[in-house]
C-alpha positions as a printed NumPy array, in Angstrom:
array([[-63.169,  18.664,  -5.72 ],
       [-66.486,  19.129,  -7.515],
       [-66.988,  21.768, -10.184],
       [-67.193,  25.347,  -8.878],
       [-70.598,  26.626,  -7.855],
       [-72.2  ,  28.49 , -10.719],
       [-73.032,  32.104,  -9.986],
       [-76.665,  33.031, -10.618],
       [-77.728,  36.626,  -9.837],
       [-80.525,  36.622,  -7.245],
       [-81.485,  40.275,  -7.39 ],
       [-82.26 ,  42.576, -10.329],
       [-80.626,  45.881,  -9.529],
       [-81.707,  47.426, -12.833],
       [-85.379,  47.004, -11.943],
       [-84.75 ,  48.451,  -8.501],
       [-82.947,  51.46 ,  -9.996],
       [-85.795,  52.043, -12.433],
       [-88.401,  51.907,  -9.686],
       [-86.322,  53.92 ,  -7.21 ],
       [-84.164,  56.29 ,  -9.256],
       [-83.409,  58.575,  -6.312],
       [-82.55 ,  55.814,  -3.837],
       [-79.183,  54.07 ,  -3.444],
       [-78.922,  50.365,  -4.155],
       [-79.937,  48.197,  -1.221],
       [-76.727,  47.369,   0.616],
       [-77.882,  44.006,   1.932],
       [-78.738,  42.8  ,  -1.564],
       [-75.357,  43.985,  -2.897],
       [-73.586,  42.082,  -0.104],
       [-75.472,  38.889,  -0.943],
       [-74.509,  39.11 ,  -4.611],
       [-70.871,  39.856,  -3.85 ],
       [-70.701,  36.929,  -1.413],
       [-72.097,  34.586,  -4.089],
       [-69.531,  35.842,  -6.605],
       [-66.742,  35.323,  -4.062],
       [-67.845,  31.745,  -3.448],
       [-67.648,  30.95 ,  -7.157],
       [-64.282,  32.62 ,  -7.719],
       [-62.757,  31.005,  -4.621],
       [-63.799,  27.574,  -5.827],
       [-62.388,  28.288,  -9.288],
       [-59.049,  29.24 ,  -7.761],
       [-59.055,  26.118,  -5.584],
       [-59.68 ,  23.901,  -8.604],
       [-57.076,  25.728, -10.669],
       [-54.468,  25.064,  -7.989],
       [-55.102,  21.314,  -8.453],
       [-53.961,  21.388, -12.08 ],
       [-51.54 ,  24.311, -12.274],
       [-48.288,  24.859, -10.418],
       [-47.22 ,  28.284,  -9.235],
       [-44.793,  28.532, -12.183],
       [-47.686,  28.163, -14.623],
       [-46.872,  24.602, -15.7  ],
       [-49.273,  21.689, -15.386],
       [-49.183,  20.206, -11.89 ],
       [-47.336,  16.925, -11.409],
       [-49.292,  13.665, -11.613],
       [-52.354,  15.398, -13.065],
       [-52.332,  13.833, -16.537],
       [-53.084,  10.098, -16.437],
       [-54.026,   7.531, -19.088],
       [-57.674,   8.144, -18.251],
       [-57.215,  11.755, -19.346],
       [-56.81 ,  10.661, -22.993],
       [-59.248,   9.284, -25.491],
       [-58.747,   5.785, -26.843],
       [-57.627,   7.28 , -30.177],
       [-55.012,   9.446, -28.435],
       [-53.659,   6.485, -26.482],
       [-53.432,   4.431, -29.674],
       [-51.553,   7.259, -31.37 ],
       [-49.045,   7.559, -28.541],
       [-48.617,   3.874, -27.854],
       [-48.582,   2.512, -31.374],
       [-45.535,   2.162, -33.591],
       [-45.097,   5.163, -35.855],
       [-44.506,   4.345, -39.495],
       [-42.304,   6.736, -41.519],
       [-43.888,   7.237, -44.953],
       [-41.585,   9.876, -46.412],
       [-42.93 ,  12.963, -48.147],
       [-46.689,  13.502, -48.12 ],
       [-48.424,  12.822, -51.435],
       [-52.026,  13.38 , -52.413],
       [-54.452,  10.446, -53.017],
       [-52.365,   8.255, -50.679],
       [-54.271,   6.233, -48.088],
       [-52.757,   7.066, -44.696],
       [-53.308,   5.085, -41.506],
       [-53.174,   6.397, -37.981],
       [-49.535,   6.762, -36.786],
       [-48.144,   7.21 , -40.302],
       [-45.437,   9.888, -40.277],
       [-44.852,  12.189, -43.233],
       [-42.929,  15.34 , -44.087],
       [-44.434,  18.373, -45.759],
       [-43.007,  21.856, -46.198],
       [-39.94 ,  20.945, -44.148],
       [-42.064,  19.867, -41.158],
       [-42.889,  16.415, -39.796],
       [-46.436,  15.262, -39.044],
       [-48.107,  12.148, -37.638],
       [-51.466,  10.95 , -38.929],
       [-54.144,  11.284, -36.24 ],
       [-57.082,  10.065, -38.309],
       [-56.924,   7.454, -41.074],
       [-57.88 ,   9.028, -44.403],
       [-57.178,   9.312, -48.104],
       [-55.03 ,  12.363, -48.731],
       [-56.559,  15.279, -50.543],
       [-55.053,  18.728, -50.061],
       [-52.548,  18.793, -47.218],
       [-53.598,  22.168, -45.816],
       [-57.232,  21.068, -45.768],
       [-56.437,  17.736, -44.11 ],
       [-54.25 ,  19.494, -41.539],
       [-56.993,  21.996, -40.681],
       [-59.419,  19.078, -40.257],
       [-57.192,  17.564, -37.543],
       [-56.047,  14.614, -39.627],
       [-52.376,  15.487, -39.082],
       [-50.513,  16.586, -35.954],
       [-47.286,  18.576, -36.142],
       [-44.508,  16.79 , -34.276],
       [-41.451,  18.705, -35.539],
       [-41.067,  22.139, -37.001],
       [-38.081,  21.641, -39.259],
       [-38.096,  25.036, -40.94 ],
       [-35.808,  27.64 , -39.381],
       [-34.344,  30.773, -40.87 ],
       [-30.584,  31.114, -40.419],
       [-31.044,  34.175, -38.241],
       [-33.25 ,  32.105, -35.905],
       [-30.468,  29.605, -35.133],
       [-28.306,  30.622, -32.172],
       [-24.553,  30.589, -32.766],
       [-22.13 ,  30.237, -29.845],
       [-19.142,  32.43 , -30.667],
       [-17.263,  31.648, -27.426],
       [-14.857,  29.3  , -29.233],
       [-14.218,  31.482, -32.285],
       [-13.063,  34.986, -33.11 ],
       [-16.434,  35.857, -34.652],
       [-18.735,  38.395, -33.038],
       [-21.925,  36.923, -34.543],
       [-24.532,  35.39 , -32.25 ],
       [-26.711,  33.708, -34.89 ],
       [-25.929,  31.501, -37.889],
       [-26.816,  34.058, -40.571],
       [-24.645,  36.756, -39.014],
       [-21.763,  34.258, -38.718],
       [-22.072,  33.382, -42.419],
       [-22.127,  37.064, -43.366],
       [-19.106,  37.769, -41.163],
       [-17.078,  34.952, -42.716],
       [-18.054,  36.068, -46.229],
       [-16.954,  39.61 , -45.44 ],
       [-13.594,  38.432, -44.084],
       [-13.039,  36.272, -47.157],
       [-13.747,  39.207, -49.456],
       [-11.181,  41.314, -47.574],
       [ -8.47 ,  38.654, -47.619],
       [ -5.548,  38.991, -50.032],
       [ -4.547,  35.609, -51.458],
       [ -0.831,  35.482, -52.175],
       [ -1.17 ,  32.152, -53.976],
       [  1.719,  29.734, -54.403],
       [  4.098,  32.458, -55.551],
       [  4.419,  35.634, -53.512],
       [  3.904,  38.575, -55.862],
       [  2.776,  41.237, -53.378],
       [  4.965,  44.323, -53.796],
       [  5.899,  45.542, -50.323],
       [  8.529,  48.01 , -51.402],
       [ 11.593,  48.362, -53.601],
       [ 14.103,  50.107, -51.357],
       [ 17.031,  48.406, -49.735],
       [ 16.047,  45.857, -47.128],
       [ 12.563,  45.237, -48.582],
       [ 11.03 ,  42.568, -50.792],
       [  9.511,  43.613, -54.119],
       [  7.256,  41.647, -56.449],
       [  9.222,  38.82 , -57.998],
       [ 12.009,  39.113, -55.4  ],
       [ 11.668,  35.53 , -54.315],
       [ 13.177,  32.186, -54.969],
       [ 11.557,  28.845, -55.637],
       [  7.773,  28.508, -55.482],
       [  7.15 ,  31.468, -53.204],
       [ 10.17 ,  31.017, -50.908],
       [ 11.681,  34.421, -50.114],
       [ 15.457,  34.604, -50.282],
       [ 16.369,  38.255, -49.578],
       [ 19.866,  38.997, -48.356],
       [ 18.471,  40.988, -45.468],
       [ 15.845,  39.058, -43.466],
       [ 14.53 ,  42.205, -41.747],
       [ 11.843,  44.043, -43.733],
       [ 10.345,  47.306, -42.474],
       [  6.973,  48.81 , -43.296],
       [  3.712,  49.693, -41.452],
       [  2.486,  46.492, -39.724],
       [  4.359,  43.423, -38.412],
       [  3.899,  39.93 , -39.85 ],
       [  6.246,  37.231, -38.507],
       [  7.213,  34.661, -41.124],
       [  9.827,  31.942, -41.5  ],
       [ 12.107,  32.243, -44.528],
       [ 13.985,  28.986, -44.944],
       [ 14.201,  28.641, -41.175],
       [ 15.238,  32.303, -40.623],
       [ 12.868,  34.471, -38.556],
       [ 11.957,  37.559, -40.554],
       [  9.474,  40.419, -40.273],
       [  7.301,  41.603, -43.163],
       [  5.751,  45.025, -42.588],
       [  3.113,  46.506, -44.87 ],
       [ -0.088,  48.486, -44.435],
       [ -3.515,  46.992, -43.608],
       [ -3.497,  43.945, -45.899],
       [ -4.707,  40.624, -44.478],
       [ -2.548,  37.817, -45.881],
       [ -3.474,  34.178, -46.566],
       [ -0.683,  31.878, -47.73 ],
       [ -1.595,  28.715, -49.613],
       [  1.901,  27.172, -49.741],
       [  2.192,  26.81 , -45.973],
       [  4.933,  24.196, -46.301],
       [  7.311,  26.8  , -47.7  ],
       [  6.146,  30.072, -46.183],
       [  4.538,  29.921, -42.731],
       [  2.491,  32.758, -41.271],
       [  2.61 ,  33.051, -37.487],
       [  1.163,  36.36 , -36.407],
       [ -0.606,  39.392, -37.845],
       [ -0.602,  42.584, -35.796],
       [ -3.052,  45.081, -37.233]])
């Protein structure tokens, strides 16, 4: 379709109002102007429908090779040449690819590099990848973990917090969980962190199932996360908090 009809006002209502301040605007003239405006807007909408889908995207089969300049076609069809980090005074050819500030650019116009920001503003470089993202901008899928975080920064913070709250027993268990009969006190262990109490049942505030030389035993103590390094000798199965 041809370009929409341009709207050109045919009647000067201001002059009429000045000459006839007490009279209403002439209805027939108003109708003519409104009809002309409708013609132009209808044609604009018809043309817009040729290039835009109802979802707002560009219509299919609208962009063709003829839509691009020769320079654009050369840029898209030519072989891109990675040149590493951008450096000033370097002679860049069209299709050279560089990195600057964490982003990746392709050279659109051959030139000798000056200041990158100036060359970019002049259209000599085109951004092809924005490689700079803050950790809180990166989505984290927590469906396969016990974390509640939904972005990378929050996940890092959550892990750091859990690490800070974790008690490391080390290779030798020295955590004092009581001194009364039927409990294990600091130092009440055998070789390299292997507990050898006479009574395998230990009672306190919270259950932790462990294996003591093949014997199932329960360690109970209050609100202390436990991480055991020597897993070959002392294995941690469950923590009920």
